[in-house]
C-alpha positions in Angstrom: 0.1 -0.1 0.1 1.3 3.6 -0.8 1.1 6.6 1.8 -1.7 7.2 -1.3 -4.0 4.9 -0.4 -2.8 5.0 3.4 -4.4 9.3 3.8 -8.2 8.5 2.6 -7.7 5.9 5.8 -6.7 8.5 8.2 -8.4 11.0 6.7 -12.2 8.7 7.6 -10.5 7.2 10.9 -10.2 10.4 12.2 -13.6 11.9 10.6 -15.0 9.6 12.4 -13.5 10.4 15.9 -15.0 13.5 15.2 -18.0 12.3 14.4 -18.1 9.8 17.9 -17.0 13.2 20.4 -19.9 15.3 19.0 -23.0 12.5 19.8 -21.3 11.7 22.9 -21.3 14.8 24.9 -25.3 15.6 22.9 -26.4 11.9 23.9 -25.3 11.3 27.1 -28.0 11.9 29.4 -27.4 13.9 32.4 -26.0 13.4 36.1 -27.7 15.0 39.3 -25.7 13.3 42.7 -28.0 11.2 44.9 -28.6 12.3 48.2 -27.9 10.1 51.1 -30.7 11.0 53.6 -31.1 8.9 57.0 -33.7 6.2 56.5 -36.9 8.7 57.5 -35.9 10.7 55.0 -36.0 8.5 51.5 -39.3 7.4 52.6 -40.3 10.4 52.2 -38.0 10.6 48.9 -39.7 7.6 47.4 -43.2 9.2 48.0 -41.9 12.4 45.9 -41.2 10.2 43.9 -44.5 8.8 43.2 -46.5 11.9 43.5 -44.3 13.8 41.4 -46.0 15.1 37.9 -45.1 14.0 34.5 -44.8 17.4 33.0 -43.1 20.3 34.7 -43.6 23.7 33.1 -43.9 22.0 29.8 -41.3 20.1 29.9 -41.7 16.1 30.2 -40.3 13.4 32.5 -36.7 12.8 31.8 -34.9 12.0 34.7 -31.1 11.8 35.8 -28.5 9.1 36.0 -28.1 7.4 37.8 -31.5 6.3 38.5 -32.8 6.8 41.7 -35.8 7.6 43.7 -33.9 10.7 45.7 -33.2 12.0 42.2 -35.7 13.1 38.7 -36.0 15.5 36.1 -37.8 17.0 33.3 -36.5 18.2 30.0 -32.5 17.9 28.9 -31.7 18.7 32.8 -33.6 22.6 32.8 -35.2 21.4 35.9 -33.7 18.6 38.9 -34.8 17.7 41.2 -32.7 15.8 44.3 -34.9 14.5 47.7 -33.2 14.4 50.8 -30.4 16.8 50.4 -27.6 18.5 53.0 -28.6 21.6 54.6 -27.9 24.3 52.2 -25.5 26.5 54.5 -26.9 29.7 52.6 -29.6 28.6 55.0 -28.3 30.6 58.2 -27.9 33.2 55.5 -30.5 36.2 57.6 -30.0 38.5 54.2 -30.9 35.3 52.2 -33.3 35.3 50.0 -36.7 32.9 49.3 -40.0 32.2 47.3 -43.6 31.1 48.9 -45.2 29.4 45.6 -48.1 27.8 46.3 -47.8 26.9 50.3 -43.9 25.7 50.2 -41.0 27.6 51.1 -37.9 27.8 48.8 -34.3 29.2 49.7 -33.2 31.0 46.5 -30.2 30.5 45.0 -28.8 32.3 42.4 -26.2 30.4 40.4 -24.4 31.5 36.5 -26.2 28.7 35.3 -29.6 29.1 36.8 -31.3 29.2 39.9 -31.5 26.9 42.5 -34.4 26.1 45.6 -34.0 24.5 48.2 -37.6 23.7 50.9 -37.6 25.1 54.1 -39.4 23.7 57.2 -39.7 20.4 55.7 -39.1 17.1 56.9 -36.4 17.0 54.8 -34.7 18.9 52.1 -36.0 18.9 49.0 -33.7 21.0 46.1 -34.1 21.7 42.3 -32.0 22.9 39.9 -33.6 25.1 37.0 -31.8 25.7 34.2 -30.5 29.5 32.9 -33.6 30.0 30.8 -35.3 29.6 34.5 -32.6 32.6 35.6 -36.2 35.1 36.9 -38.8 32.3 36.6 -40.1 30.1 39.1 -42.6 28.8 37.7 -42.0 24.9 37.5 -41.5 25.1 41.4 -45.9 25.4 40.7 -46.1 22.5 39.4 -43.5 20.5 42.1 -45.0 22.5 45.7 -48.7 20.4 45.2 -46.5 16.8 46.5 -44.3 18.4 47.9 -46.7 19.7 50.1 -48.5 16.4 49.6 -45.5 13.9 50.6 -43.1 16.2 52.5 -44.6 17.4 56.2 -44.1 20.4 57.5 -42.0 21.3 60.6 -43.6 24.5 61.4 
């Protein structure tokens, strides 16, 4: 085989690698760290998982990896819920911002990648991370507040 004959093979292999790399990142499932709450809190989280809606803010349910009853997602990681998370440090800050949505209080943490909300005054903490498209929009919480209120008892 001459060097001329090998050249198309090298170019084809390079094109294949570029194409595979391009596909792998967009085809990969979103991931979310699975919390490790105590058994009683994990039971509340399992009940919450069963009560969660099939769509939130028009986004269809698409759970992150690894699969767990303690995590849920909608859209392409646009909305990710984790139940049984540790108490956020920001909750101790008297200047922290909060919102109330349909009877559920949430701590608001503004981040460059999108807001994060964590329930307050509940028997376990439920965290909802929203993509940048929801930077000034807490409307996905309206679809999640009912299931949280129903399955995760208030502490006050």
